[in-house]
C-alpha positions in Angstrom: 13.0 -27.7 -24.7 10.0 -28.9 -22.7 6.5 -29.3 -24.2 3.9 -28.3 -21.7 0.1 -28.5 -21.8 -1.7 -25.5 -20.4 -5.1 -25.9 -18.7 -7.4 -23.6 -16.9 -8.3 -24.6 -13.3 -11.6 -25.9 -14.8 -9.5 -28.4 -16.9 -10.2 -26.5 -20.2 -7.1 -26.8 -22.4 -5.7 -23.5 -23.6 -2.9 -25.0 -25.7 0.7 -26.2 -25.7 3.9 -24.2 -25.2 7.5 -25.0 -25.6 10.0 -23.7 -23.0 13.6 -24.4 -21.9 14.0 -26.5 -18.7 16.0 -23.6 -17.3 13.2 -21.1 -17.8 11.2 -19.6 -14.9 7.5 -19.2 -14.3 7.7 -15.7 -15.6 8.7 -17.1 -19.0 5.7 -19.5 -18.9 3.4 -16.6 -18.3 4.8 -14.8 -21.3 4.2 -17.8 -23.5 0.7 -18.3 -22.2 -0.1 -14.7 -23.0 0.7 -15.5 -26.6 -1.8 -18.4 -26.9 -4.6 -16.9 -24.8 -6.3 -13.6 -23.9 -4.7 -13.7 -20.4 -2.1 -11.0 -20.0 1.0 -11.6 -17.8 -0.5 -9.9 -14.7 -3.8 -11.8 -14.9 -2.2 -15.2 -14.5 -1.8 -17.4 -11.5 0.3 -20.5 -12.3 -0.3 -23.7 -10.4 0.9 -27.3 -10.7 -2.6 -28.5 -9.5 -6.0 -27.0 -10.2 -6.6 -26.5 -6.5 -3.0 -25.7 -5.7 -1.5 -22.4 -4.5 0.0 -19.7 -6.7 3.6 -20.3 -7.7 6.2 -17.5 -7.6 7.6 -16.1 -10.9 11.2 -17.1 -10.1 10.6 -20.9 -9.7 12.3 -22.9 -12.5 10.3 -25.0 -14.9 12.2 -28.2 -14.0 11.0 -27.9 -10.4 7.4 -27.2 -11.5 6.5 -29.3 -14.4 6.1 -32.9 -13.3 3.4 -34.3 -15.6 4.2 -31.8 -18.5 1.0 -30.1 -17.4 0.3 -26.8 -15.7 -2.8 -24.9 -14.7 -3.5 -21.2 -14.9 -6.2 -19.2 -13.1 -7.5 -15.9 -14.5 -7.1 -13.3 -11.7 -9.2 -10.7 -13.6 -8.2 -7.2 -14.6 -5.3 -5.9 -12.5 -4.1 -2.3 -11.7 -0.9 -1.2 -10.2 -0.6 -0.2 -6.5 0.5 3.3 -7.6 -2.8 3.8 -9.4 -4.7 2.5 -6.4 -3.0 5.0 -4.1 -3.4 7.9 -6.6 -7.1 7.2 -6.8 -7.5 6.8 -3.1 -5.9 10.1 -2.2 -7.3 12.0 -5.2 -10.8 11.7 -3.6 -10.3 14.1 -0.7 -8.5 16.6 -2.9 -11.3 16.7 -5.4 -14.0 16.8 -2.7 -12.4 19.7 -0.8 -11.9 21.6 -4.0 -15.5 21.2 -5.0 -16.7 22.3 -1.5 -14.4 25.3 -1.6 -15.1 26.5 -5.1 -18.6 25.1 -5.7 -20.3 25.4 -2.2 -23.8 25.3 -3.7 -23.3 21.7 -4.6 -23.3 20.9 -0.9 -25.2 23.8 0.7 -27.7 24.6 -2.0 -28.3 27.7 -4.1 -28.3 30.1 -1.1 -24.6 29.5 -0.7 -23.8 30.9 -4.1 -23.0 34.6 -4.1 -23.1 34.9 -0.3 -20.3 37.2 0.9 -18.8 37.6 4.3 -18.8 41.0 6.0 -15.5 42.9 6.4 -15.6 42.2 10.2 -16.1 38.5 9.6 -13.1 38.4 7.2 -10.8 40.1 9.8 -12.1 37.7 12.5 -11.3 34.7 10.3 -7.8 36.1 9.6 -7.1 36.9 13.2 -8.2 33.5 14.6 -6.4 31.6 11.8 -3.1 33.1 12.8 -4.0 32.7 16.5 -4.8 29.0 16.0 -1.7 28.4 14.1 0.4 30.0 16.8 -1.3 28.2 19.7 -1.4 24.9 17.9 2.1 25.0 16.4 3.2 21.9 18.3 0.4 19.9 16.7 1.5 21.2 13.3 5.0 19.9 13.9 3.7 16.6 15.1 1.8 16.2 11.8 4.7 17.4 9.7 7.3 15.2 11.4 5.0 12.3 11.1 4.7 12.7 7.4 8.4 13.1 7.0 9.0 10.0 9.0 6.5 8.1 7.0 8.2 9.2 3.7 11.6 8.2 5.1 10.5 4.7 6.0 9.0 4.2 2.6 12.3 5.2 1.0 14.1 2.7 3.2 11.6 -0.1 2.4 11.9 0.7 -1.3 15.7 0.2 -1.2 15.4 -3.2 0.4 14.3 -4.8 -2.9 16.4 -4.3 -6.1 14.5 -3.2 -9.1 12.8 -6.0 -11.0 13.4 -8.6 -8.3 11.2 -10.2 -5.6 14.0 -10.4 -2.9 12.7 -10.0 0.7 14.9 -8.8 3.5 14.5 -7.8 7.1 13.9 -4.0 7.4 16.6 -2.3 9.4 17.7 1.2 10.5 19.6 3.2 7.9 21.3 6.6 7.8 18.2 8.7 8.1 17.5 9.6 11.8 13.8 8.9 11.3 14.6 5.2 10.6 15.4 4.4 14.3 11.8 3.1 14.7 12.8 0.1 12.7 14.7 -1.1 15.8 11.4 -1.5 17.8 8.5 -1.9 15.4 8.0 -3.9 12.2 5.9 -1.2 10.4 7.3 2.2 11.4 5.7 3.8 8.4 2.3 3.1 9.9 3.4 4.4 13.3 4.5 7.7 11.7 1.3 8.0 9.6 -0.9 7.5 12.7 1.2 10.1 14.5 0.7 12.5 11.6 -3.0 12.1 11.6 -3.1 12.6 15.4 -1.3 15.9 14.9 -3.6 16.9 12.1 -6.7 16.1 14.3 -5.4 18.1 17.2 -4.4 21.0 14.9 -7.8 21.2 13.2 -10.0 20.1 16.1 -12.1 18.4 13.4 -14.4 15.6 14.4 -14.3 13.9 10.9 -10.5 14.0 11.1 -10.6 12.3 14.5 -13.0 9.6 13.1 -10.7 9.1 10.1 -7.7 8.8 12.4 -9.4 6.1 14.5 -10.5 4.2 11.4 -7.0 4.5 9.8 -5.3 3.4 13.0 -7.5 0.3 13.2 -6.9 -0.7 9.6 -3.1 0.0 9.8 -3.0 -2.1 13.0 -4.6 -5.0 11.1 -2.0 -4.7 8.3 0.9 -4.2 10.7 0.0 -7.3 12.8 -0.3 -9.4 9.6 3.1 -8.2 8.3 4.7 -8.7 11.7 3.5 -12.4 11.8 4.8 -12.9 8.2 8.3 -11.5 9.2 8.5 -13.8 12.2 7.5 -16.8 10.0 9.7 -16.0 7.1 12.9 -14.9 8.9 14.1 -17.2 11.7 16.5 -14.5 12.9 13.9 -11.7 13.0 14.3 -9.6 16.1 11.8 -11.0 18.7 11.7 -7.7 20.7 10.1 -5.8 17.9 6.3 -5.0 18.1 4.0 -4.5 15.1 3.1 -0.8 15.2 3.1 0.7 18.8 6.6 0.6 20.4 6.8 -1.8 23.3 3.0 -2.4 23.4 1.5 -3.8 20.2 
């Protein structure tokens, strides 16, 4: 067993813990949680107060040199699943409120207003006409979403449950995965394609603005991930681009 002193990055001592030399950083975090108010996910372990965060799988014998470690409080943490649920719940709630409580947006005059029979038939007619004439845009949007989902499944299978293993993303049996051969982030490529299809289908200016903003943000993420892949994997395919095949 190794006796280790635990300090904050401000050199305030939290206490002492005893751990086996073969233990990993994740075990250190569990012990620190017992002697402090810092839960496992709030901890960033360092060997130096100004050092970088150390991964959970590093063994104690490679970390503890002076029998002293430092922990930084990362603050309250929430899972990525919660983040995405909250992000996409917003549009669903807003659209529902506008549809069923229009007076919240348009004022009291909107409540109780009813369309004439002629207007209802016109809406029905033009809805079917628009779907028919814009069916190719519908398929662009739908296929983009299917491709996005397929890529996420492929990326999920790269890492075994409970591990931090990182591998080079490659094509798998799904036909939508062929984009892995030419771009690093095909899920972003498909998502942008889906939003382009949705914008063309709806002819909606806010949708177009959202597509442009989303494309910009996803390009930033894709370029960063592409650089990390090239840096982390010496044998990473050099011909791949980040998000736009053969271009960017």
